[in-house]
C-alpha positions in Angstrom: 93.1 216.5 -4.5 95.7 214.8 -2.4 93.0 214.0 0.0 90.9 212.5 -2.8 93.9 210.5 -4.0 94.5 209.2 -0.5 90.9 208.4 -0.2 91.0 206.6 -3.6 94.2 204.7 -2.6 92.6 203.7 0.6 89.4 202.5 -1.3 91.6 200.6 -3.8 93.5 199.1 -0.9 90.3 198.1 0.7 89.0 196.5 -2.5 92.3 194.7 -3.0 92.1 193.2 0.5 88.5 192.2 -0.2 89.6 190.7 -3.6 92.5 188.8 -1.8 90.1 187.7 0.9 87.6 186.4 -1.7 90.3 184.8 -3.8 91.6 183.0 -0.7 88.1 182.0 0.2 87.5 180.8 -3.5 90.8 178.7 -3.3 89.6 177.1 0.0 86.1 176.4 -1.5 87.9 175.0 -4.7 90.2 172.8 -2.6 87.2 171.5 -0.4 85.2 171.0 -3.7 88.2 168.9 -5.2 88.6 167.1 -2.0 84.9 166.2 -1.8 85.0 165.3 -5.6 88.0 163.0 -5.0 86.2 161.5 -2.1 83.1 160.9 -4.1 85.2 159.4 -7.0 86.8 157.1 -4.4 83.5 156.1 -2.9 82.2 155.4 -6.4 85.0 153.2 -7.1 84.5 151.3 -3.8 80.8 150.9 -4.7 81.6 149.7 -8.1 84.0 147.1 -6.6 81.4 146.1 -4.1 78.8 145.8 -6.9 81.2 143.5 -8.9 81.8 141.4 -5.8 78.1 141.1 -5.2 77.5 140.1 -8.8 80.2 137.3 -8.3 78.3 136.3 -5.2 75.0 136.3 -7.0 76.5 134.1 -9.8 77.8 131.7 -7.1 74.4 131.7 -5.5 72.9 130.9 -8.7 75.1 127.9 -9.0 74.3 127.0 -5.5 70.5 127.2 -6.2 71.1 124.8 -9.1 73.0 122.4 -6.9 70.2 122.7 -4.3 67.7 121.8 -7.0 69.8 119.0 -8.2 70.2 117.6 -4.7 66.4 118.0 -4.1 65.8 116.0 -7.3 68.3 113.4 -6.1 66.6 113.2 -2.7 63.3 112.8 -4.4 64.7 109.9 -6.4 66.2 108.3 -3.4 62.8 108.6 -1.6 61.1 106.8 -4.5 63.8 104.1 -4.4 63.4 103.7 -0.7 59.6 103.3 -1.1 60.1 100.9 -3.9 62.4 98.7 -1.7 60.1 99.0 1.1 57.2 97.8 -1.1 59.3 94.9 -2.4 59.6 93.8 1.2 63.3 94.5 1.8 63.8 96.2 5.0 66.9 98.1 5.8 67.8 95.6 8.4 67.7 92.8 5.9 70.0 94.8 3.5 72.4 95.5 6.4 72.3 91.8 7.3 73.1 90.8 3.7 76.0 93.4 3.4 77.4 92.1 6.8 77.4 88.6 5.5 79.1 89.6 2.4 81.8 91.5 4.4 82.4 88.4 6.5 82.8 86.3 3.3 85.1 88.8 1.9 87.1 88.7 5.1 87.4 85.0 5.1 88.5 85.1 1.4 91.1 87.7 2.3 92.5 85.7 5.0 92.7 82.5 2.7 94.3 84.6 0.0 96.8 86.1 2.4 97.7 82.5 3.5 98.2 81.3 -0.1 100.2 84.5 -0.7 102.5 83.8 2.3 102.9 80.3 1.3 103.8 81.2 -2.4 106.2 83.9 -1.1 108.0 81.5 1.2 108.1 78.9 -1.7 109.5 81.6 -4.0 112.2 82.6 -1.4 113.2 78.9 -1.1 113.4 78.6 -4.8 115.5 81.8 -5.1 117.8 80.5 -2.4 118.2 77.1 -4.0 118.9 78.7 -7.4 121.5 80.9 -5.8 123.1 77.9 -4.0 123.2 75.7 -7.3 124.6 78.6 -9.1 127.3 79.1 -6.4 128.2 75.4 -6.4 128.3 75.5 -10.3 130.6 78.5 -10.2 132.9 76.7 -7.7 133.1 73.6 -9.9 134.0 75.8 -12.9 136.6 77.7 -11.0 138.2 74.4 -9.7 138.2 73.2 -13.3 139.8 76.3 -14.6 142.4 76.6 -11.9 142.8 73.3 -10.0 145.8 74.6 -7.9 143.6 76.9 -5.9 141.8 75.5 -2.8 138.3 76.6 -2.9 137.1 74.7 0.2 137.0 77.8 2.4 134.5 79.5 0.0 131.0 79.4 1.5 127.8 81.0 0.0 127.1 82.5 3.5 130.3 84.4 3.9 131.0 87.9 2.8 134.2 89.6 1.7 135.0 92.6 3.8 138.4 94.5 3.5 139.7 91.5 1.3 138.9 88.8 3.9 136.1 86.2 4.2 134.0 86.9 7.3 131.0 85.1 9.0 127.6 84.7 7.5 126.1 87.3 5.3 
């Protein structure tokens, strides 16, 4: 009976080792399966993001297609306009010549207006200077009337006060 018990213990031990080995193998397989599942989920998310990005691109391309159609319509309209101008006898060189003449006329007018502006500016500067001098002389006369004991002869509209002294031209 001891022999049967030993044999039985040995069989149980053998079965336990097999069970442990199978459990370990199942754990490895479960981990592999979970890793593969996580990888599939990650790939699915990346694919979903790529699909969204592509949908945005498709929407943009739809907008571009509309822009191409609009530009094609505009090009067709311009072709018709060009054909009409050619039929009317206006060549591109005639149009260019007209525009060049207009530009030259505008340049001449600009030069004339610049001269007028310079003259007006210089006249204004002279008027401002004259106004300043008249005001200065008027102030001197009033100061002389108010206080006749002070000699204002050294005062000059072109001099500046620096550190309490009259110095050179301003």
